Legacy VTK file of the C-alpha trace (Angstrom):
# vtk DataFile Version 3.0
C-alpha trace
ASCII
DATASET POLYDATA
POINTS 346 float
39.673 -119.210 -158.392
35.998 -119.504 -159.153
36.390 -123.202 -158.505
37.140 -122.284 -154.883
33.946 -120.261 -154.685
32.040 -123.192 -156.084
33.038 -125.356 -153.126
30.166 -124.161 -150.934
27.551 -124.872 -153.560
29.075 -128.195 -154.605
29.437 -129.397 -151.011
25.857 -130.568 -150.883
26.441 -133.136 -153.632
28.230 -135.703 -151.463
31.644 -136.667 -150.138
33.229 -135.099 -153.208
31.732 -132.318 -155.274
32.307 -132.756 -158.983
32.426 -129.963 -161.566
32.900 -130.574 -165.283
34.496 -127.604 -167.044
34.482 -127.306 -170.817
36.130 -124.549 -172.865
34.066 -121.366 -172.802
35.264 -117.835 -173.695
33.299 -116.346 -170.788
34.860 -118.589 -168.142
38.092 -117.056 -166.850
39.314 -120.188 -165.119
38.965 -122.317 -168.265
41.328 -120.037 -170.130
43.865 -120.609 -167.358
43.321 -124.389 -167.203
43.849 -124.643 -170.962
47.448 -123.568 -170.393
48.107 -125.283 -167.055
47.463 -128.931 -167.810
49.738 -130.346 -165.183
48.050 -130.972 -161.854
51.004 -129.751 -159.831
51.067 -126.389 -161.574
47.314 -126.000 -161.134
47.498 -126.742 -157.406
50.298 -124.204 -157.000
48.306 -121.616 -158.914
45.186 -122.081 -156.737
47.183 -122.069 -153.489
48.964 -118.851 -154.510
45.737 -116.992 -155.284
43.235 -118.108 -152.624
42.888 -117.183 -148.980
43.176 -120.797 -147.721
44.102 -124.227 -148.976
41.598 -125.802 -151.341
41.644 -129.606 -151.390
40.724 -130.801 -154.855
41.609 -133.300 -157.590
42.077 -132.365 -161.235
42.034 -134.558 -164.325
42.446 -133.370 -167.925
41.599 -135.265 -171.088
40.424 -134.750 -174.659
36.812 -135.365 -175.633
35.509 -134.958 -179.199
38.598 -132.965 -180.063
38.267 -130.565 -177.129
40.240 -130.219 -173.922
38.103 -131.025 -170.881
38.976 -130.711 -167.192
37.243 -132.432 -164.284
37.650 -130.923 -160.823
36.557 -132.874 -157.755
36.333 -130.656 -154.691
36.472 -132.406 -151.311
33.565 -131.515 -149.050
35.547 -131.790 -145.781
37.426 -128.470 -145.774
37.136 -124.919 -144.496
34.945 -122.392 -146.303
34.400 -119.857 -147.739
37.286 -119.342 -150.167
38.123 -116.092 -151.905
40.892 -114.501 -153.991
43.775 -112.676 -152.355
44.128 -110.373 -155.397
41.937 -109.135 -158.224
41.845 -111.400 -161.257
39.903 -110.326 -164.330
36.292 -109.701 -163.348
36.804 -111.421 -159.990
37.595 -109.194 -157.034
39.838 -109.722 -154.027
37.967 -110.843 -150.914
34.685 -111.571 -152.694
33.117 -115.037 -152.491
31.659 -116.484 -155.673
29.394 -119.472 -156.113
27.451 -121.137 -158.856
23.694 -120.556 -158.898
22.059 -123.196 -161.025
24.443 -123.835 -163.926
26.131 -120.415 -164.054
28.541 -118.359 -161.957
27.844 -114.624 -162.345
31.036 -112.665 -161.489
28.936 -109.495 -161.020
26.901 -111.086 -158.220
29.124 -112.373 -155.408
27.662 -114.514 -152.624
25.389 -112.836 -150.078
25.959 -113.047 -146.333
23.252 -115.726 -146.047
24.820 -117.805 -148.816
28.232 -117.576 -147.156
26.673 -118.694 -143.874
25.229 -121.754 -145.627
28.687 -122.568 -146.978
29.998 -122.566 -143.421
27.174 -124.839 -142.294
27.835 -127.275 -145.142
31.522 -127.241 -144.257
30.817 -127.977 -140.605
28.524 -130.856 -141.504
31.104 -132.249 -143.871
33.847 -132.135 -141.255
31.556 -133.849 -138.765
30.163 -136.390 -141.163
28.585 -139.329 -139.340
28.261 -142.873 -140.601
25.429 -144.986 -139.235
24.418 -148.585 -139.959
21.371 -150.700 -139.116
21.086 -154.494 -138.912
19.046 -157.135 -137.118
19.815 -157.986 -133.503
19.321 -161.172 -131.521
15.963 -160.884 -129.763
17.353 -162.001 -126.408
20.884 -160.556 -126.289
20.582 -157.546 -128.603
23.831 -158.529 -130.371
24.116 -157.865 -134.140
23.230 -160.824 -136.389
23.415 -159.258 -139.863
21.075 -157.641 -142.361
19.162 -160.813 -143.252
17.144 -163.271 -141.152
14.953 -166.296 -141.865
11.804 -167.668 -140.263
8.813 -169.912 -140.798
5.264 -168.841 -139.977
1.655 -169.807 -140.637
-1.152 -167.508 -141.671
-4.374 -168.673 -140.007
-7.514 -167.970 -141.973
-10.107 -167.467 -139.272
-13.840 -166.861 -139.747
-15.188 -163.285 -139.539
-16.177 -162.217 -136.001
-19.875 -162.625 -136.798
-19.301 -166.343 -137.462
-17.566 -166.963 -134.138
-19.972 -167.588 -131.216
-20.052 -165.371 -128.152
-18.753 -166.702 -124.872
-21.604 -167.301 -122.434
-20.769 -169.679 -119.556
-23.402 -171.115 -117.249
-23.292 -169.565 -113.818
-25.182 -170.189 -110.626
-27.663 -167.470 -109.744
-26.088 -167.357 -106.279
-22.552 -166.754 -107.596
-21.232 -163.269 -106.755
-18.318 -161.751 -108.734
-16.884 -158.320 -109.389
-15.835 -159.378 -112.872
-18.078 -159.712 -115.850
-18.009 -162.394 -118.504
-16.151 -161.495 -121.673
-18.568 -162.203 -124.557
-15.740 -161.675 -127.091
-13.516 -164.329 -125.516
-13.635 -166.758 -128.469
-13.165 -163.959 -130.999
-10.185 -162.615 -129.056
-8.712 -166.122 -128.911
-8.970 -166.343 -132.704
-7.132 -163.036 -133.163
-4.537 -163.940 -130.539
-3.791 -167.294 -132.185
-3.559 -165.667 -135.621
-1.064 -163.114 -134.274
1.111 -165.690 -132.509
1.145 -167.893 -135.595
2.128 -165.217 -138.124
4.040 -162.459 -136.298
7.626 -162.793 -135.129
9.550 -160.668 -132.594
12.306 -158.533 -134.106
15.006 -156.216 -132.808
17.350 -153.916 -134.682
20.745 -152.589 -133.671
21.940 -149.139 -134.726
25.678 -148.493 -134.802
27.794 -145.383 -135.309
30.502 -146.763 -137.603
32.031 -143.338 -138.249
34.751 -141.431 -136.445
32.606 -138.541 -135.181
29.598 -138.362 -132.840
26.130 -138.588 -134.366
23.539 -136.304 -132.832
19.764 -136.691 -132.509
19.628 -140.000 -134.395
16.283 -141.434 -135.480
15.534 -144.570 -137.516
12.309 -144.988 -139.489
10.808 -147.884 -141.449
7.586 -147.435 -143.383
5.510 -150.181 -145.013
2.470 -149.713 -147.240
-0.807 -151.497 -146.641
-0.489 -153.558 -149.829
3.095 -154.683 -149.190
2.129 -157.869 -147.351
4.133 -156.717 -144.315
2.672 -155.646 -140.970
4.402 -153.901 -138.063
3.171 -153.964 -134.480
4.609 -152.268 -131.431
3.525 -155.008 -129.016
1.831 -158.392 -128.984
-1.730 -158.724 -127.697
-2.402 -159.947 -124.161
-3.660 -163.474 -123.777
-7.487 -163.344 -123.766
-9.373 -163.921 -120.517
-12.858 -165.272 -119.883
-13.729 -162.395 -117.582
-13.023 -158.679 -117.513
-12.803 -156.213 -114.662
-15.688 -153.825 -114.770
-14.754 -150.398 -116.112
-11.272 -151.465 -117.287
-10.380 -151.551 -120.992
-6.848 -152.963 -121.433
-6.588 -151.643 -125.008
-7.160 -148.083 -123.795
-4.547 -148.448 -121.060
-1.981 -149.809 -123.511
-2.560 -146.971 -125.989
-1.505 -144.356 -123.413
2.121 -143.448 -124.184
4.441 -142.320 -121.443
5.789 -138.775 -121.986
9.515 -139.616 -122.065
11.178 -142.038 -124.467
14.494 -143.784 -123.832
17.084 -144.447 -126.569
16.078 -147.619 -128.405
12.368 -147.280 -127.627
10.110 -148.292 -130.507
6.891 -146.638 -131.622
4.631 -147.817 -134.457
2.184 -145.356 -135.982
-0.547 -147.019 -138.016
-2.955 -145.510 -140.528
-5.268 -146.943 -143.165
-2.557 -146.633 -145.816
0.661 -147.558 -144.036
2.536 -148.229 -140.817
5.618 -146.302 -139.720
8.103 -147.598 -137.164
10.236 -145.032 -135.332
13.268 -145.669 -133.124
14.663 -142.657 -131.289
18.363 -143.198 -130.615
19.527 -139.882 -129.175
23.225 -139.034 -129.470
25.644 -141.793 -130.429
29.401 -141.714 -129.888
31.709 -143.384 -132.455
31.597 -147.161 -132.128
28.434 -147.176 -130.004
25.823 -149.840 -130.675
22.226 -149.310 -129.616
19.819 -152.282 -129.731
16.169 -151.375 -130.151
13.307 -152.651 -128.081
11.390 -155.628 -129.403
8.660 -155.143 -131.987
6.677 -157.552 -134.166
6.703 -158.182 -137.910
4.411 -160.291 -140.102
5.256 -161.331 -143.662
2.494 -162.927 -145.726
4.434 -164.195 -148.732
7.248 -166.723 -148.912
10.617 -165.572 -150.162
12.864 -162.588 -149.449
11.102 -159.409 -148.307
13.053 -156.175 -147.982
12.325 -153.629 -145.269
13.598 -150.248 -146.409
14.290 -147.506 -143.910
16.003 -144.189 -143.388
18.385 -142.856 -140.753
18.031 -139.228 -139.698
20.588 -137.281 -137.666
21.491 -133.658 -137.011
25.002 -134.483 -138.228
23.816 -135.927 -141.539
23.366 -133.501 -144.420
20.524 -135.698 -145.644
18.927 -138.951 -144.434
20.766 -142.151 -145.322
18.934 -145.252 -146.525
19.271 -148.878 -145.457
17.665 -152.239 -146.219
17.241 -155.367 -144.135
15.804 -158.603 -145.503
13.445 -161.245 -144.103
13.484 -164.571 -145.941
10.232 -166.178 -144.815
8.526 -169.485 -145.489
4.787 -168.980 -145.060
2.103 -171.667 -144.956
-1.661 -171.162 -144.789
-4.232 -172.969 -142.629
-8.024 -172.616 -142.477
-9.421 -172.661 -138.927
-13.191 -173.198 -138.431
-15.088 -171.539 -135.595
-15.608 -174.821 -133.723
-11.861 -175.445 -133.670
-11.345 -172.000 -132.163
-13.879 -172.733 -129.432
-12.290 -176.089 -128.544
-8.805 -174.555 -128.515
-9.981 -171.756 -126.217
-11.555 -174.178 -123.753
-8.447 -176.367 -123.556
-5.534 -173.940 -123.904
-6.567 -170.425 -122.810
-7.365 -169.128 -119.353
LINES 1 347
346 0 1 2 3 4 5 6 7 8 9 10 11 12 13 14 15 16 17 18 19 20 21 22 23 24 25 26 27 28 29 30 31 32 33 34 35 36 37 38 39 40 41 42 43 44 45 46 47 48 49 50 51 52 53 54 55 56 57 58 59 60 61 62 63 64 65 66 67 68 69 70 71 72 73 74 75 76 77 78 79 80 81 82 83 84 85 86 87 88 89 90 91 92 93 94 95 96 97 98 99 100 101 102 103 104 105 106 107 108 109 110 111 112 113 114 115 116 117 118 119 120 121 122 123 124 125 126 127 128 129 130 131 132 133 134 135 136 137 138 139 140 141 142 143 144 145 146 147 148 149 150 151 152 153 154 155 156 157 158 159 160 161 162 163 164 165 166 167 168 169 170 171 172 173 174 175 176 177 178 179 180 181 182 183 184 185 186 187 188 189 190 191 192 193 194 195 196 197 198 199 200 201 202 203 204 205 206 207 208 209 210 211 212 213 214 215 216 217 218 219 220 221 222 223 224 225 226 227 228 229 230 231 232 233 234 235 236 237 238 239 240 241 242 243 244 245 246 247 248 249 250 251 252 253 254 255 256 257 258 259 260 261 262 263 264 265 266 267 268 269 270 271 272 273 274 275 276 277 278 279 280 281 282 283 284 285 286 287 288 289 290 291 292 293 294 295 296 297 298 299 300 301 302 303 304 305 306 307 308 309 310 311 312 313 314 315 316 317 318 319 320 321 322 323 324 325 326 327 328 329 330 331 332 333 334 335 336 337 338 339 340 341 342 343 344 345
């Protein structure tokens, strides 16, 4: 009977709550289980003395010369449970639960604790199952949890070693644009990005049988991990700029509403965190994310670890996707950057 009261507390442990019961003179139920070894008799006993059906599994065995019983209580069932008649120190209609490692028969569950049992029961009955994998960049179709690519890390000079852009202009030439003195430096950064970063999409799928509500996917990488995340690729540099217009400022302005699958990357000095808001997802629904960009600086498999949050998940679930990259390194002098900019850009 106390095992029924334990269900609310054990529900938080996972799909099945597990209780190990060893002989103890103070535990009323153990004295009963010592006599009723057969599972069928135990199930009949519990059903006859509780207010509703308790779904559980019971196994008995001998350990170090003592009888031991293991009870696994399914999380997906109605709660709370109580006795329909007094039994020893346990009273009819009272709800008991284990606090820590002990069930005190003199202190039944409070109203708040019973409410939490009901919440745990509801979450268990509506358990969602969500999965994340890579998606094809063009079609958004799932392609598995592992991808491969080749990339080159360009070692470019520091900005101070790259010359400023200063074209010769006629004194009679009139323009509303101004020359971009950082053109060569921006070309160097643009080329380094295009050479090392690769576009990536993920697809989130509800593989369970119940709707998932308020789903959010997060991936976080540390600064020293050798992995970089970017929300967008830089614009191709231009030789001139419109006066009073800073494209970086315009791009940093986020629109107030976000659609399912939209990607945001929040960067700090220590890490970068990618967030995909997915909204509500019906069973079987697949949601491809928008495109974002990933750089890996070491050859070999690199794991991206993330978490899935949802209102219908008791706790966040974890996932891993793997990038198997082959990375080469190339040194690029300032003069090569200048020649490339003059021939290829703008």
